[in-house]
Phi, psi and omega in degrees: 000132178289154178296146178299147176241169179297336182276348182285140170284119185304319181293318178295322178297316179296319177298317178295322177300313181299317180297313181296316180299320178294313181297326180279351181074024179292129179300132184299337177293345180258353184301315183300313180297319180294314180297318180302327180282344186258338184278162183228170173052234184296326178295319178291323177298320178297317179297314182292336180283348182285152174291166178302319180295313180296326181290352176266350185255106184304315182296324177293321179296311180301314180297318181295318179295311181296323178295314181299325181270005178056045177256115180206167176304325180294322180293325176294319180296317179297318179296319179297314180297324180292330182270341184292130179296142179283143180293142177085004180240000000 
């Protein structure tokens, strides 16, 4: 899997990582370490901020990255509402 770039959508990158890891048969216990080596910038900062124990838990890593990047269902709703044309205009 190629390293994340500044142009990558972090959520899409994580989904692609999961798909690739599954297809390659990578043991899920290794996913966190692999993802941590591939992410950059704020996503990597979120990974590095985790305790050693948390850094072994893929779901904790994924949650920390998405939280740090403020990616949540609410953020999608806000972005959608901001782009939606106003009625009457």
